[in-house]
C-alpha positions as MATLAB code, in Angstrom:
seq = 'MENIEAKQLKWEELSISNDFLFGKVMQNPELCKELLQRILPDLDIDHVEYPELQKAIKEDFDAKGVRLDVYVNDGKGTVYDIEMQAVTSKYLPRRTRYYQSMIDLQLVDKGQDYDTLNNSYIIFICLSDLFGKGHYMYTFENVCKEDSEVILNDGAKKVFLNADGRNGAVSEELKAFLDYVAGKPSEDTLVKKLKLAVEEAKKNREWRREYMTLLMRDRENRKIGMEVGILGTISSLRDFNIPDIEIFQKIQEKYNLSPEEAERYMKTEAGA';
ca = [
     109.424  105.540  141.382;
     107.088  105.095  138.619;
     108.935  103.623  135.390;
     109.129  106.633  133.433;
     109.578  104.388  130.234;
     106.334  102.561  130.526;
     104.619  103.905  127.940;
     107.956  103.195  125.144;
     107.161  100.943  122.771;
     109.046   97.903  122.123;
     111.210   97.817  118.991;
     108.697   94.948  117.184;
     106.170   97.438  118.179;
     107.467  100.764  116.518;
     105.607  102.115  113.407;
     106.450  105.292  110.955;
     105.154  107.434  113.605;
     108.305  106.698  116.018;
     110.809  109.009  114.799;
     113.571  106.850  115.408;
     112.388  104.256  112.780;
     110.901  107.005  110.513;
     114.409  108.616  110.190;
     115.863  105.310  108.993;
     112.874  104.595  106.358;
     113.407  107.910  104.903;
     117.020  106.610  104.107;
     115.454  105.446  101.067;
     115.936  108.565   98.166;
     112.603  107.372   96.567;
     110.309  106.850   99.254;
     111.524  110.118  100.852;
     111.017  111.724   97.355;
     107.871  110.592   97.197;
     106.554  111.910  100.187;
     108.465  115.388   99.544;
     106.495  115.631   96.558;
     103.352  114.959   97.877;
     103.845  117.524  101.195;
     105.040  120.016   98.275;
     103.079  119.040   94.891;
     104.162  122.939   93.941;
     107.999  122.042   93.980;
     109.315  119.815   91.260;
     111.554  117.858   93.506;
     113.784  115.659   90.772;
     115.462  114.131   93.607;
     116.916  114.116   97.288;
     120.271  113.892   98.139;
     121.767  113.319  101.815;
     124.881  115.952  102.003;
     127.779  115.117  104.343;
     126.324  118.190  106.294;
     124.046  116.261  108.122;
     126.940  114.660  109.967;
     127.950  117.788  111.306;
     124.298  119.240  112.228;
     123.500  116.214  114.123;
     126.659  116.204  116.029;
     125.884  120.009  116.980;
     122.441  118.597  117.526;
     123.537  115.968  119.720;
     125.313  118.318  122.345;
     122.064  120.091  122.691;
     119.877  116.332  123.213;
     118.524  117.148  119.750;
     118.696  115.134  116.344;
     117.293  116.024  113.068;
     115.011  112.904  111.685;
     115.547  113.759  107.920;
     117.651  116.076  106.859;
     117.801  116.224  102.742;
     118.413  118.836   99.739;
     117.030  118.467   96.052;
     120.342  119.343   94.620;
     118.745  122.688   93.170;
     119.434  125.147   96.364;
     116.872  123.975   98.603;
     116.775  122.110  101.770;
     114.352  119.860  103.980;
     114.385  119.037  107.567;
     111.583  116.103  108.134;
     110.567  115.605  111.543;
     108.179  113.129  113.231;
     106.489  114.478  116.436;
     104.655  111.783  117.930;
     104.092  114.077  121.406;
     102.298  117.488  120.016;
     103.731  120.111  122.196;
     103.007  124.153  122.231;
     107.254  124.553  122.093;
     107.233  122.725  118.622;
     106.998  126.207  116.961;
     110.119  127.672  119.245;
     111.433  124.369  118.189;
     111.401  125.203  114.474;
     113.264  128.437  115.013;
     115.816  126.548  116.853;
     116.317  124.110  114.126;
     116.150  126.839  111.420;
     119.115  128.883  113.410;
     121.357  125.948  113.557;
     120.651  124.607  110.081;
     121.779  128.350  108.820;
     124.708  128.317  111.044;
     125.862  124.875  108.924;
     125.019  126.242  105.746;
     126.697  129.642  105.542;
     130.827  128.937  105.958;
     132.594  131.814  108.078;
     133.125  134.860  105.919;
     130.346  134.469  103.094;
     127.540  136.467  102.036;
     124.144  135.919  103.846;
     122.777  135.442  100.173;
     124.031  132.381   99.847;
     122.067  130.754  102.504;
     119.637  127.694  100.990;
     115.837  128.041  100.780;
     114.559  125.775  103.227;
     111.395  123.524  104.712;
     111.050  122.815  108.179;
     108.225  119.916  108.132;
     106.883  118.580  111.244;
     104.492  115.581  111.150;
     102.123  115.667  114.321;
      99.773  112.918  115.072;
      97.374  115.476  116.724;
      96.112  119.605  115.816;
      99.121  121.916  117.305;
      97.141  124.805  116.234;
      93.233  123.329  116.889;
      91.677  124.617  113.748;
      91.492  121.394  112.156;
      93.508  121.652  109.258;
      95.821  118.716  107.445;
      98.648  121.152  106.853;
      99.450  124.741  108.235;
     102.272  126.693  106.309;
     104.201  129.808  107.610;
     106.217  132.191  106.000;
     107.357  135.424  107.155;
     104.477  138.172  106.083;
     104.680  141.795  106.921;
     101.651  142.437  109.895;
     100.767  145.730  108.321;
     100.389  144.461  104.501;
     100.245  140.281  104.142;
     100.680  141.023  100.767;
     104.434  141.974  101.691;
     106.362  138.593  102.170;
     109.719  138.852  103.441;
     111.381  136.661  101.291;
     113.856  134.884  103.358;
     113.742  131.347  102.008;
     112.547  130.063  105.181;
     109.438  128.363  105.448;
     107.809  126.022  108.330;
     105.252  123.609  107.547;
     102.861  121.488  110.170;
     101.380  118.565  109.065;
      98.380  117.246  111.298;
      97.398  113.777  111.219;
      94.036  114.246  113.107;
      93.035  116.785  110.136;
      89.629  117.494  108.998;
      89.832  120.227  106.090;
      92.162  121.871  104.058;
      93.021  121.773  100.474;
      95.535  118.983  100.261;
      95.440  115.970   97.991;
      93.664  112.277   98.394;
      97.554  111.157   98.509;
      98.373  113.469  101.393;
      95.683  112.339  103.248;
      96.434  108.728  102.942;
     100.016  109.051  104.165;
      98.741  111.247  107.215;
      95.714  108.491  107.866;
      98.742  105.701  107.832;
     100.713  108.021  110.526;
      97.844  108.223  112.592;
      97.591  104.237  112.633;
      94.440  104.198  109.729;
      94.433  101.614  107.271;
      94.717  102.222  103.835;
      95.729  101.038  100.345;
      97.375  104.148   98.777;
     100.756  103.091   96.731;
     103.168  104.802   98.977;
     101.528  103.830  102.382;
     101.953  100.229  100.947;
     105.587  100.753  100.348;
     105.816  102.814  103.441;
     104.932   99.704  105.673;
     107.213   97.103  103.854;
     110.249   99.837  104.434;
     109.246   99.375  108.042;
     108.846   95.791  108.292;
     112.593   95.908  106.599;
     114.016   98.153  108.963;
     112.856   96.271  111.738;
     114.885   93.568  110.785;
     118.160   95.268  110.798;
     120.012   94.260  113.877;
     122.344   97.187  113.711;
     119.311   99.983  113.811;
     117.577   98.231  116.761;
     121.300   97.951  119.092;
     121.230  101.708  117.799;
     117.610  102.119  119.236;
     118.358  100.517  122.137;
     121.221  102.574  123.159;
     119.450  106.050  122.698;
     116.668  104.575  124.582;
     118.635  103.720  127.536;
     120.691  107.182  127.191;
     117.241  108.975  127.401;
     116.471  106.959  129.802;
     119.518  108.007  132.205;
     119.170  111.510  131.310;
     115.233  111.197  132.633;
     116.499  109.667  135.572;
     118.943  112.154  136.165;
     116.642  114.959  135.267;
     113.991  113.676  137.834;
     116.440  113.199  140.820;
     118.082  117.156  140.544;
     114.222  118.041  140.156;
     113.392  116.132  143.612;
     116.608  117.268  145.413;
     116.140  120.939  144.086;
     112.213  120.695  145.323;
     113.442  119.408  148.967;
     115.849  122.010  148.938;
     113.853  124.924  148.261;
     110.828  123.997  150.674;
     113.252  123.460  153.369;
     114.485  126.939  152.932;
     111.035  127.741  153.441;
     111.124  126.100  156.746;
     108.396  123.490  155.607;
     108.447  120.323  158.182;
     110.298  117.512  156.733;
     106.739  115.284  157.397;
     105.046  117.493  154.815;
     108.062  117.763  152.483;
     107.897  113.762  152.648;
     104.691  113.865  151.758;
     104.845  116.270  149.003;
     107.542  114.839  146.534;
     106.103  111.451  147.186;
     102.687  112.665  145.589;
     104.537  114.684  143.055;
     106.891  112.104  141.640;
     104.982  109.408  142.714;
     107.909  107.903  145.245;
     107.613  104.955  147.581;
     108.246  105.533  150.938;
     111.735  104.078  150.509;
     112.820  106.179  147.983;
     111.194  109.257  149.330;
     112.877  109.236  152.569;
     116.543  107.992  150.272;
     115.995  111.515  148.719;
     115.194  113.343  152.021;
     118.305  111.799  153.613;
     120.768  112.686  150.295;
     119.758  116.288  150.389;
     120.386  116.714  154.106;
     123.744  115.372  153.497;
     124.402  117.265  150.238;
];
């Protein structure tokens, strides 16, 4: 079977576009604050805090196989979730919906009124253009379909940054950061600080061990998912009375299996 982690970079090769490393670098409150201020220049972000709530959210998300990259608040009633997305998927908008619901559940204790919900920003930093319009930034909030001047004012906003952007009214400083995410050279001051922070993060042995542990866990989960998929395919095709020789060929092609692997899966499903 083809190595499903063949494209996975080694720890030493990681860049800011890796979600794990990005999350570690953003543990520096000054760097996190400066980045947020570039993304949201109309806000006056005095400082950022890392609430204890973050641990609970991560535990819930880990149960679903999802982890928050950066979760902070500004001490003024607004929370921010910043996610680095190396792979742009059509499902990202629905993921923001899921993240929002989980964060809201954590922010409102049982019995509290809904008006206690914090204002929130969910920010996805993408390497490519999810919406295909070439903008550096796409900002979403709930607007009335019948009258675009009527805003729902539910306090929730979603922002998608596009490192492959070409147009839009964003600052040169934000463009410099997006260029850095895309792997382009920059002499910007924040970029220089981020580069240094990335290099320092790579020297952290504890973070390296944590990364490798997560990598092995993800590899094992993908392997299990692959095996379930293969056995399910064999079972379904056999239900349609398709000859085993044809099933053998189909799973070999679909899952890039060696003849020995394909034979093993055929025998495993037959004995199930």
